[in-house]
C-alpha positions as CSV (number, residue, x, y, z in Angstrom):
1,M,154.8,247.6,-37.1
2,K,151.6,247.1,-34.3
3,M,148.4,248.3,-36.4
4,P,146.3,250.8,-34.5
5,K,143.2,249.6,-32.8
6,E,141.1,251.6,-34.6
7,F,142.2,249.8,-38.1
8,Y,142.3,246.5,-36.0
9,N,139.1,247.0,-35.1
10,G,137.6,247.9,-37.9
11,F,139.0,244.8,-39.4
12,I,136.9,243.1,-37.1
13,I,133.9,244.5,-38.1
14,F,134.7,243.7,-41.7
15,L,135.6,240.1,-41.2
16,G,132.6,239.4,-38.7
17,I,130.2,241.2,-41.8
18,G,131.5,239.0,-44.2
19,L,131.4,235.9,-42.2
20,Y,128.0,236.4,-41.4
21,F,126.8,237.2,-44.9
22,L,129.0,234.3,-46.1
23,F,126.8,231.9,-43.6
24,M,123.7,233.3,-44.5
25,E,124.3,232.5,-48.3
26,L,125.3,229.0,-47.2
27,L,122.2,228.5,-45.4
28,G,120.4,230.2,-48.3
29,L,119.3,232.7,-46.6
30,A,120.5,235.5,-48.5
31,D,118.0,237.2,-49.9
32,L,115.8,237.9,-46.4
33,F,116.4,241.4,-45.8
34,Y,115.6,241.6,-42.4
35,L,118.5,239.2,-41.7
36,R,120.9,241.7,-42.8
37,L,119.5,244.4,-40.0
38,F,122.1,242.3,-37.6
39,N,124.9,243.6,-39.2
40,V,124.6,246.5,-37.1
41,L,125.9,244.2,-34.1
42,F,129.5,244.0,-35.7
43,V,129.6,247.4,-35.9
44,F,128.6,248.0,-32.2
45,Y,131.4,245.3,-31.4
46,G,134.0,246.5,-33.4
47,T,133.6,250.5,-31.8
48,N,132.6,249.2,-28.8
49,R,135.9,247.5,-28.3
50,T,137.8,250.7,-29.1
51,L,136.0,253.0,-27.3
52,K,136.5,250.2,-24.2
53,A,140.2,250.4,-24.7
54,N,140.5,254.0,-24.8
55,F,138.7,254.5,-21.8
56,T,140.8,251.8,-20.2
57,E,144.3,254.0,-21.4
58,G,142.5,257.0,-19.4
59,K,141.5,258.7,-22.9
60,T,137.8,260.2,-21.8
61,I,138.3,263.5,-23.8
62,L,134.8,263.2,-25.8
63,V,136.1,264.2,-29.3
64,S,138.8,262.1,-29.2
65,N,137.1,259.0,-28.8
66,A,134.7,260.4,-31.2
67,A,137.3,260.7,-34.3
68,S,138.3,256.9,-32.8
69,A,135.1,255.4,-32.8
70,L,134.0,256.6,-36.1
71,T,137.0,255.9,-37.9
72,T,136.6,252.2,-36.4
73,S,133.0,252.1,-37.9
74,L,133.8,254.0,-40.9
75,T,137.0,251.5,-41.6
76,G,134.6,248.2,-40.8
77,I,131.7,249.9,-43.5
78,F,134.3,250.7,-46.0
79,L,135.7,247.6,-46.0
80,S,132.8,245.3,-46.1
81,V,131.4,247.7,-48.9
82,I,134.7,246.6,-50.9
83,G,134.3,243.1,-50.1
84,L,130.5,242.8,-51.3
85,I,131.6,245.0,-54.7
86,T,134.4,241.8,-55.2
87,Y,132.3,239.0,-54.3
88,S,129.1,240.6,-56.3
89,Y,131.6,241.0,-59.3
90,S,133.3,236.8,-58.5
91,R,129.5,235.8,-58.6
92,G,128.2,237.5,-62.1
93,G,128.1,240.9,-61.3
94,D,124.8,242.4,-61.7
95,A,123.1,239.5,-62.3
96,Y,124.3,238.2,-58.7
97,V,123.0,241.6,-57.0
98,G,119.7,240.6,-58.8
99,S,119.1,237.9,-56.9
100,L,119.5,239.6,-53.5
101,S,116.5,240.9,-51.8
102,K,114.3,242.6,-54.2
103,T,112.9,244.6,-51.3
104,F,115.8,246.0,-50.2
105,L,116.1,249.6,-51.2
106,F,115.3,249.2,-54.7
107,G,112.5,248.3,-56.7
108,G,114.1,247.2,-60.1
109,N,117.3,245.8,-61.1
110,P,120.4,247.8,-59.6
111,S,123.7,247.5,-60.7
112,V,127.0,246.4,-58.4
113,M,128.0,249.8,-58.3
114,T,124.4,251.3,-57.4
115,Y,123.6,248.6,-54.8
116,S,127.3,249.2,-53.1
117,I,126.8,253.0,-53.2
118,S,123.5,252.9,-51.3
119,L,124.8,250.5,-48.7
120,L,128.0,252.8,-48.4
121,F,125.3,255.3,-47.4
122,E,123.5,253.1,-44.9
123,G,126.8,252.0,-43.5
124,I,127.7,255.7,-42.8
125,V,124.5,256.6,-41.2
126,S,124.7,253.2,-39.1
127,A,128.2,254.1,-38.1
128,V,127.3,257.9,-37.1
129,I,124.7,256.4,-34.9
130,V,126.4,253.2,-33.4
131,T,129.3,255.7,-32.4
132,F,126.7,258.7,-31.1
133,M,125.2,255.6,-29.1
134,L,128.3,254.2,-27.8
135,L,129.9,257.6,-27.1
136,L,127.1,258.1,-24.9
137,Y,126.9,255.4,-22.7
138,W,130.5,255.7,-22.4
139,D,130.5,259.2,-21.4
140,S,128.2,258.4,-19.0
141,L,130.2,255.8,-17.0
142,Y,132.9,258.8,-16.4
143,S,131.2,261.6,-16.2
144,S,131.5,261.5,-12.4
145,D,135.6,261.9,-13.8
146,K,134.6,265.2,-15.3
147,H,132.0,267.1,-13.0
148,Q,134.3,266.5,-9.9
149,S,133.8,268.8,-7.0
């Protein structure tokens, strides 16, 4: 059975983000919050792959492409947060989260779940923003196809 492209590309987002964070931890850079901002590049990549495939298949309807792109990015985000929760508990739970950047969203000592829920909300917002940005980009490429006279 073939996996839908939305879930396949969402899994690519998850793998990219996961490997990126593991690499940052390996280099001792996991506590630098500004390096975490680059995870949005993986969301762009996976979501763009889905939209590119849709337009290649001739699917140019904005609403169905929006649903497809949002499904892709949210799949990647949800898998990444589940991966973070699993990884955090395997590394010591709340003590591990406490070792991460103190300047990232919190002033105190967040629990694994508080930290993960905050990242989930941040991820959902970034997924929506990335989806709309890419929809505008791809829609402008094919705008001449819609407004023929």
